C-alpha positions in Angstrom: 0.0 0.0 0.0 1.3 3.4 -0.9 1.9 6.4 1.4 -1.1 8.3 0.0 -3.3 5.3 -0.9 -7.0 6.3 -1.1 -6.3 10.0 -1.3 -6.3 12.4 -4.2 -2.4 12.3 -4.2 -2.4 8.5 -4.7 -0.4 8.1 -7.9 0.2 4.6 -9.3 3.8 3.5 -9.5 5.8 3.6 -12.7 8.2 1.0 -14.1 11.8 2.1 -13.7 12.9 0.6 -17.0 10.2 1.5 -19.5 8.3 4.3 -17.7 4.9 2.8 -18.1 2.4 2.3 -15.3 3.1 -0.9 -13.4 -0.2 -2.3 -14.4 0.6 -1.7 -18.1 4.3 -2.7 -17.9 5.4 -5.7 -20.0 9.1 -5.8 -18.9 10.4 -9.2 -17.8 11.0 -9.7 -14.1 14.5 -8.7 -12.9 15.2 -11.7 -10.8 17.3 -14.3 -12.6 17.6 -18.0 -11.9 18.6 -19.1 -8.4 22.4 -19.7 -8.3 23.6 -23.3 -8.0 24.3 -24.1 -4.3 26.6 -26.8 -3.1 24.9 -29.1 -0.6 26.1 -28.8 3.0 27.3 -32.5 3.0 30.0 -31.5 0.4 31.3 -28.5 2.4 33.7 -28.4 5.4 33.4 -25.5 7.9 36.4 -24.6 9.9 35.6 -23.2 13.3 37.8 -21.0 15.6 37.5 -18.6 18.5 39.5 -15.4 18.1 40.2 -12.6 20.5 39.7 -9.1 19.2 40.3 -5.6 20.7 39.8 -5.2 24.4 39.5 -9.0 24.9 36.3 -9.5 22.9 35.9 -13.1 21.7 34.5 -13.9 18.3 33.6 -17.3 16.9 34.7 -17.5 13.3 33.4 -19.9 10.6 35.7 -20.3 7.5 36.0 -22.6 4.6 32.5 -22.1 3.1 32.4 -20.8 -0.5 30.3 -17.7 -0.8 29.4 -18.5 -4.4 28.1 -22.0 -3.5 26.6 -21.2 0.0 24.0 -18.7 1.2 26.2 -17.2 3.9 23.7 -14.5 4.9 21.0 -17.2 5.5 23.5 -19.3 7.5 24.5 -16.2 9.5 20.9 -15.5 10.5 20.5 -19.1 11.6 23.6 -19.0 13.7 22.7 -15.7 15.2 19.3 -17.0 16.2 20.8 -20.2 17.7 23.4 -18.3 19.7 21.4 -15.3 20.6 24.3 -13.1 19.5 25.1 -10.6 16.8 27.4 -11.3 13.9 28.5 -10.4 10.4 29.8 -11.8 7.1 33.3 -10.5 6.4 35.8 -11.6 3.7 34.0 -14.9 3.1 33.9 -15.7 6.8 31.0 -15.7 9.3 31.8 -14.0 12.6 29.5 -14.5 15.6 30.1 -12.3 18.7 31.1 -14.3 21.8 32.4 -17.9 22.5 29.8 -20.1 20.8 32.0 -22.9 19.4 29.9 -25.8 20.7 26.5 -24.4 19.8 27.7 -23.5 16.3 29.2 -26.9 15.8 25.8 -28.5 16.8 23.9 -26.2 14.4 26.2 -26.8 11.4 26.4 -30.5 11.9 22.6 -30.6 12.2 22.4 -28.9 8.8 24.8 -31.5 7.4 28.1 -29.6 7.2 31.4 -31.3 8.0 33.2 -29.6 10.8 36.9 -29.1 11.5 38.3 -27.2 14.5 
């Protein structure tokens, strides 16, 4: 629903590519085919706990190919399981805190091979 839906300022949206109203637009959808993903059984995750500035501990997951894995989806699963924040940096997943055992359980439950 638009910001001004139902008012006299309610203007239908235009297509960004052809400029037509969205209802009259014949442009093909932008989303392409889903990239091929490597199954978790064929990937090995390397786990480690690293100390950062001021003694902050970070659990790091390495060894997963970003082209063949959905690292952002895996990050959100690990954050939920650990109840902690995290990020994807330089093809690694970083979870705040010492959560080595919990991450090992989650990844092995998803089918990943674990080292470390």
